[in-house]
N, C-alpha and C positions, 0 to 999 in steps of 0.2 A: 118087844124090842128092848134091849138094854137102855139104861139111862144115857142120854146124850148131853154133853156139856160143850159149850161153844167158847172159843178163845180167839183173841186177836194178837197180832204180832207185828211190830213195826219193822219194815224193810226199807231199803233205799228206794224211794219213789213210790211206795205203796204201803197200804195197811192190809195185812193178810188175815183172813178169817178161816179158822179150821174147827172141825168138830171131832170130838172123841166119843165114840159109841161104846160104852162099857169100859171098865177099868179107869185108871186115873193116870195123870202125868206122873212119871217116875216109876211106873211098873205096870205089868200086865197080869192081872189076877189069875188068868187062866194058865199061865206058864208058857204059852205060845208067844212067838214074836208078834208084835203089833203088825196088823195088815193095813197098809196105806193104799187107798184107792184113789187114782187121779185121772183126770181127763184134761183137755184143753182144746177149745175154750169152755168146754162143758164144766159146770160148777158141781158142787157137792150134791145137789138135788138129783143129778142123773144117776147116782149110785144108791138110791134108796132101796131099790129091789135087790140089787146084788148084796148090799150090806146085810139085808135081812136073812141071807143064807149063811152068815158067818157070826151068828150070835154067841158062838162058843169061844170067841176070841175078841180082843180089843181091835176095833176098826177105826181108822182115822180117814176123814174126807176133808177136802178143802176147796175154796174158791180161788182159782188162779188170779193173779193180779189183773185188774181191769175188768173182772167179771163178778157178777153177783154181789157179795158182801165184801169184796176186796178191792176197794177203789184205788185208782192211781192217784198219787198226790203230786206228781211232777209234771202233769199236763202232756206227757208224751203220747203220741198217737200210734206207735208201733212197739211191740214187745219182742225181744229175741229169745230163742231157746236158752241162751246163757243166763238171761235174767230169771227165767222160770226155774232153771236148774238151781240157781242160788237161792231162790225162794224156798224150794223144796229142802235144800240143805238147812236153811234156817228153821223150818218147821220141825224137821226130824231132830235137830239138835235141841230144840225147845222141849220136845217130848221127853228127852232124858232117858230113853229106853235102849240105847245102843242101836244096832242095825235092825232095820225093819224089813219085812217082806212087802213087796210092792206090786200091785197090778196097775198098769198104766195103759190107757186107751188113746188111740189116735194121736192128737198133738201132745197129749200127756205122755205117750210112749216116746215121742221125740225128746221131750224135756227130760224124761227119766234116763234116756241114754246119755244125754249131756251131763246129768248128775253123776251117773255111775262112772263115766270117763274121768271125772275130776275127784269124786268123793266116794269111791266104791266101798269104803269101809262102813258107809252108812246104810247100805242095802245088802241084805243077805241073799235074797232071791228076787229077781226082777222078771216079771212076765210083761213083755212089751207087745201089746196087741195092735197090729196094723198101724205102725208109724208111717205117716204119709210123706216120706222123704223123697220127693221127686228127684232130688240130686243124685240118687244112687241108681236110677233107672237107665237102661241102654238108650232110651229115647228122652234123656234128660233135657236136652235143649228145647224140644217141642213141649214137653210136660211143664217145664218152668215158664215157658212163654205163655202157655195156657193159663197158668196160675197168675202170672203178672197181668194178663188180660182181664181176669175176673176182678182183681184188685182195682185196676184202672176203671173198669166198668162201674164198680161200686162208687169210686170217687166222683165219676162223671155223672152217672145216671141214678144212683141210689141202690137200695137194698134189693128190690124186686128183680130187675134185670140181672144183677150180679149173682143173686142166690139161684136164679134159674140156671145160669151158666154153671155155678158150683155143683148143683144137684146133677146136672147132665154129665159133668166131668167126672164126679166121684162114682157114678154108677156105670160109666163107660167101661166096656171090656176091651182089653188089648192095648197095644201101644198107640201113642198119638202120632199121626202122620205129619210130615213137614207142611202139608197143605191144610192144617186144621183151621187156619184163619179164613179159608174160603167157604167153610161150612156155615149154614144159616144159624143165627143165634136163636136159642130156644125162647119161647114166649113165657113171661112170668105167669100169665093167666093159665097156661097149661099145668102149672104146678100149684095153682091156687094162691099165687103170690100177688102182692099189689103191683099194679102197673105204674101208678103215679109215684113220683119221687117226693117223699115227705121232708126232704132237706136234711135229715139226720145223717151223721157220719160216725156214729159211735158203736157200730156193731163190732164185737170183739173178734169174731171170726173173719169177716171180710175186710175189716179195716186194720185191726191190731195185730193179728197173729198169722195170717195166711202166708205172707211172703217169707217171714223168718222160719216158719215151720216147714214149709215145703222145700225151702232152700237149704235146710239143715243137712250137713254131711257128717255121718258118724265118724268118730276117731277110733277106727278099728284096732289100732295098736294099743291104745289105752284101754279099750273095752276088753280085749283079750287078756291084758295084764291085770285087770281088776280082780279083786277077790270075790266079787259078786257072781252068783250063778245066774246067767242070763238066758232066758227062754224067749225067743221071738215067735209070735203067734199070729194066726190069721183065721178068719171065719171060713167055714166050709162052703158058704154060699158066695164068697167074695172073690173067687178065682178070676183073675184077669183084670180086676179093678186096681186103680192106682195104688191105694194103700196096701192091698194084699201083695201086689207085685213088688212094692218096696220092701215089705216084710220079708219076702222070699230072698231078695237080694241082700238084705242085712244079715239074715240067718246064714247065707252062704259066705258072707264076708267074715263071719265069726266061726266058720267051720262047724256049724251046728245044723241040726234038722229043724225045719219049720214045724212048730206045733199047731195042729189043727183043732180049732174050737168050734162048737156048734154055732149055727146061724150065720149072721152077717156082721158088718162093721159095728153095729150097735147090738150085738147078740145078747148082752147082759141086761138090756133095757126091758122093763116090765110095764110099759105104758107111759113112762116118763117122756115128756115132749111129744106125746101122741105116737111114739114109736114102740113097736113090739118085737122083741127078739125071742130067745128061748132061754130065759134066765135060770130056770132050774137045772137043765143039763149043762148050761154054761158054767154055773157055780160049781157043779159037781166036777167038771173037768178042771176048773181052776184049783179046786181043793186037791185033786189028784196030783196035779203038777207041783203044787207047793209041798205036799207031803213027800213027793219023790225027791225033793231037794232040801230036806230038813237039815 
């Protein structure tokens, strides 16, 4: 692996930490654009495997505010996609390399769409993989209510019961019925999650990002007008799931074809967080997409 250097950057309400893998700030020794890999709330550690397939170019990863090494300094308990988008702007401008290529996963894809809508000159090609914007779904009212219920469950009962609902919701195939609240709640024990509430309420997914991320509505007019080449992608195994359905709707809103990538929502993972995707074919597909939009 190329040498990695770690940097910090002051932002409004947070200190951001990002890593540069190969190359240096101010230039990319390979001649290719810098490749920025982002998730949310997943931090830089989730891209270890994917980055290892791009050692021929400078790769940047970072910890979004409120996660990993990027602590919030304002005491806020929720983060909006607009805040994340502004953080991304700050990091890209600090790199000093002009427009970057960007692969953005899940909540990171939501935040990247917010960035491109406002600062498209900073991103040459964006591959937005499964942005979970429930706001764009035909069943948006039920889907948003389900997400609000997960958040309320977290605040009331803690991580285990809320995460069980989250896992059940994200793996569910097809639209949410208006009668979703009548369905029995999944048991945390069935997912190997703690049943007892430990009292903590600092989970970046369930507490900080869930409502803002799923409630995000893309600015299609601004995205279509941006200079960025935007590719919306979904996993081949994700058909019918919330994030994949949202990706298809966003692609349609941009008058573009949905790009299909190997595996599932975490298809680039190579064992990070105990999850296994298909990182080698995933990276090959990502490289092909980026090369097609040079």
